[in-house]
C-alpha positions in Angstrom: -5.3 11.6 -0.1 -1.1 12.6 0.4 0.7 9.4 -0.4 4.5 9.5 0.5 7.6 6.8 -0.3 10.5 7.1 2.8 13.4 5.9 1.2 17.2 5.6 1.1 19.2 2.9 0.1 21.8 3.1 2.3 20.8 1.6 5.5 20.9 3.2 9.4 20.3 6.6 8.1 16.8 7.0 10.1 14.4 5.6 7.4 12.1 3.5 9.6 12.1 5.4 12.5 10.7 8.3 10.1 8.2 6.6 8.7 7.0 4.9 11.9 6.7 8.6 13.8 5.7 10.6 11.4 3.0 8.1 10.7 2.2 8.6 14.6 2.8 12.1 14.6 0.5 12.8 12.2 -2.1 10.2 13.3 -2.0 12.2 16.7 -2.9 15.2 14.8 -6.0 14.3 14.2 -4.8 12.7 10.0 -6.0 9.3 9.4 -3.2 7.3 8.7 -2.2 4.0 6.9 1.8 3.1 6.7 3.0 0.3 4.7 6.1 -1.9 5.6 7.7 -2.9 2.2 11.2 -3.7 3.9 11.7 -7.4 4.4 13.4 -6.8 7.7 9.7 -5.8 8.9 11.6 -3.2 11.2 8.5 -0.8 10.9 6.1 -3.3 11.9 8.1 -4.4 14.7 8.5 -1.0 15.9 4.7 -1.0 16.5 4.8 -4.3 17.9 3.4 -6.2 15.2 5.5 -9.7 14.9 3.9 -11.6 12.2 4.2 -15.3 12.3 5.2 -17.3 9.0 1.6 -17.8 7.9 0.2 -14.8 8.9 -1.0 -13.0 5.8 1.3 -9.8 5.2 2.3 -7.7 2.2 4.1 -10.2 0.8 1.0 -12.2 0.4 -0.5 -9.0 -1.4 2.3 -8.6 -4.0 2.8 -12.2 -4.8 -1.2 -12.9 -4.9 -4.7 -12.1 -4.7 -4.8 -11.0 -1.4 -6.2 -7.2 -0.8 -4.5 -4.6 1.3 -7.6 -4.7 3.5 -7.2 -8.5 4.5 -3.6 -7.7 5.9 -4.3 -4.5 7.5 -3.5 -3.9 11.1 -5.2 -1.3 13.5 -2.4 0.5 15.4 -4.7 2.8 17.0 -8.0 5.0 16.2 -6.4 6.7 13.1 -3.2 4.5 12.5 -3.2 1.4 10.1 -0.4 -1.0 9.2 0.2 -3.2 6.3 2.9 -5.6 8.0 5.5 -7.2 6.8 7.6 -10.4 6.7 10.7 -12.0 6.4 9.0 -14.1 3.3 9.1 -10.6 1.3 12.4 -10.9 0.4 12.0 -13.8 -1.8 9.1 -11.6 -3.7 12.0 -10.0 -5.7 12.6 -12.9 -7.3 9.2 -14.3 -7.3 8.3 -11.5 -9.3 11.0 -11.4 -12.0 8.5 -13.0 -14.5 5.6 -11.3 -13.4 4.2 -8.6 -16.2 3.5 -5.2 -15.1 5.6 -6.5 -11.9 6.9 -2.8 -11.1 3.1 -1.7 -10.5 1.3 -4.2 -8.5 1.1 -2.3 -5.2 -0.4 0.8 -7.4 -2.7 -1.8 -9.0 -3.9 -2.9 -5.4 -4.3 0.5 -3.7 -6.5 1.6 -6.5 -8.8 -1.7 -6.4 -9.3 -0.8 -2.5 -9.1 2.5 -2.1 -9.3 3.3 1.8 -10.3 7.3 3.4 -7.2 8.0 4.3 -5.3 11.6 4.3 -1.8 9.8 4.2 0.0 7.0 2.8 3.2 5.9 3.9 5.4 3.6 2.3 8.2 2.4 4.6 10.7 1.0 1.7 13.8 -1.2 2.1 17.0 -0.1 1.8 17.9 -0.8 -1.9 16.4 0.2 -5.2 14.8 -3.1 -6.3 11.6 -4.1 -7.4 10.2 -3.6 -4.3 11.2 0.1 -3.8 10.0 0.7 -7.6 6.5 -0.6 -6.7 6.6 2.3 -3.6 8.0 4.8 -6.0 5.3 3.8 -8.8 2.2 3.9 -6.5 3.0 7.5 -4.5 3.0 11.2 -5.4 5.8 12.3 -2.9 8.6 10.9 -1.8 10.7 11.9 1.4 14.5 11.3 1.9 15.8 10.5 5.3 19.8 11.8 5.6 22.4 11.4 8.2 24.5 14.6 8.5 28.2 13.0 7.8 30.1 13.4 4.8 28.8 10.6 2.8 25.2 11.8 2.7 25.7 12.7 -0.8 27.0 9.5 -1.7 24.5 7.3 -3.7 22.1 10.6 -4.2 22.6 11.0 -8.0 21.8 6.9 -8.3 18.8 7.5 -5.7 17.6 10.9 -7.8 18.0 9.2 -11.5 15.8 6.5 -10.1 13.0 8.7 -9.1 13.4 10.5 -12.3 13.1 7.2 -14.6 10.0 6.3 -12.5 8.2 9.6 -13.1 9.3 9.5 -17.1 7.9 5.8 -17.5 5.7 4.7 -14.6 4.6 7.7 -12.7 4.7 11.0 -14.1 3.1 12.8 -10.7 6.3 11.6 -8.6 8.2 14.3 -7.1 10.7 14.1 -4.3 9.2 17.0 -2.1 11.8 16.7 1.3 14.9 15.9 3.1 14.8 14.8 6.6 18.1 15.3 8.3 18.4 12.6 10.9 20.5 11.5 14.1 21.7 15.6 13.9 24.1 16.8 16.4 23.9 20.7 16.8 27.0 20.5 18.7 29.2 19.7 15.8 30.2 21.1 12.6 30.1 18.6 10.6 26.5 17.9 10.8 26.2 22.0 10.2 28.4 21.8 7.4 26.5 18.8 6.0 23.1 20.5 6.1 24.3 23.5 4.4 25.8 21.3 1.4 22.4 19.1 1.3 20.6 22.4 1.1 22.6 24.0 -1.4 22.6 21.3 -3.9 18.9 21.2 -3.9 19.4 25.1 -4.2 21.8 25.4 -6.8 20.1 22.3 -9.1 16.3 23.5 -8.5 14.8 23.3 -11.7 10.5 24.4 -12.5 9.5 21.1 -13.5 12.1 18.5 -12.5 10.9 15.3 -10.3 13.4 17.1 -7.6 13.2 20.7 -8.8 11.1 21.7 -5.8 12.6 19.5 -2.9 13.5 21.2 0.3 15.0 20.0 3.6 12.5 20.7 6.3 13.7 23.0 8.9 13.1 20.4 11.8 16.2 18.5 12.7 15.4 15.0 14.2 18.5 15.0 17.2 20.2 12.1 18.1 18.4 10.8 21.1 18.5 7.2 22.5 14.7 7.2 22.8 14.4 6.9 19.4 16.8 3.7 19.3 15.1 2.4 22.1 11.3 2.7 21.4 11.2 -0.3 18.5 12.7 -2.5 21.1 9.0 -2.1 23.0 6.7 -2.2 20.2 5.9 1.5 20.6 5.9 4.9 18.7 8.4 7.5 20.1 5.4 9.3 21.6 4.2 6.1 23.5 7.5 5.5 24.8 8.8 8.6 25.4 6.7 11.3 24.7 8.6 14.1 26.4 11.7 13.3 24.8 13.3 14.9 22.4 12.6 12.7 19.8 8.6 12.4 19.8 9.4 16.9 20.2 10.8 16.6 16.8 8.7 14.1 15.1 5.7 16.2 16.4 7.4 19.2 14.6 8.1 17.5 11.3 4.5 16.7 11.4 3.6 20.4 11.6 5.8 21.4 8.6 4.0 18.6 6.8 0.9 19.4 7.2 2.0 22.9 6.4 1.0 24.3 10.5 3.5 26.5 12.1 6.0 24.5 14.6 5.0 25.1 17.8 7.8 27.2 19.6 9.0 25.3 22.8 10.5 26.1 26.4 14.0 23.9 26.0 13.8 22.9 29.9 10.2 21.4 29.1 11.4 18.2 27.4 14.6 15.7 28.7 18.0 16.1 27.5 18.8 13.9 25.0 20.4 11.2 25.8 
């Protein structure tokens, strides 16, 4: 099983959009996928049509009590499952302050109830607190969504340092493997320049054996597309909401890259124009 945390401490860069639609694309490609919503905003859950009430079991109960992952799991479709979140997860950071081993609770829960998934994706909160540390301690890979603007590298060094610390102290298997450029606008010079700078950054700092020494930018760019912004309000992935949109095409292609499959060549006229 490949386990991947989708993280960025900066909000609004396409993190949840990537976690949800990549999970859906992998499932559509025949993979068995579980998505864990570890963000108290619960946007990934809402994106997939799951709106919990306060008394409903969620990942909060998994982290703060004896509830198993299986007990809160929701089936989205035949190959896609969700461990949903709720706003009460925001209290977990404070409730776990005095908990011994609080950084590895999710890892231990996953080991107790191993399921035969091909992919486990974790949508992390836009912060580097105990919830994100739990995700990093539990997975093997990190995907980093970035928006191509001049602040794209701002805070990146802190994020990389956090990944290195978790790898050194909690999870020696952890690696940053992929950078996803989101909200990409090919008509602007800025998008191309920032993408080039990010690629050069990782190429220049590549170091065999380093936690992020083999990181690369995925060739698939997630284009700015209004359909991606609309889909969550309907509780659907982009493949349900607008299967012929540029957003669906891009996440389909990203899934192919993640799987190591050839990215299909497409007729540009076969999809709707980005709005």
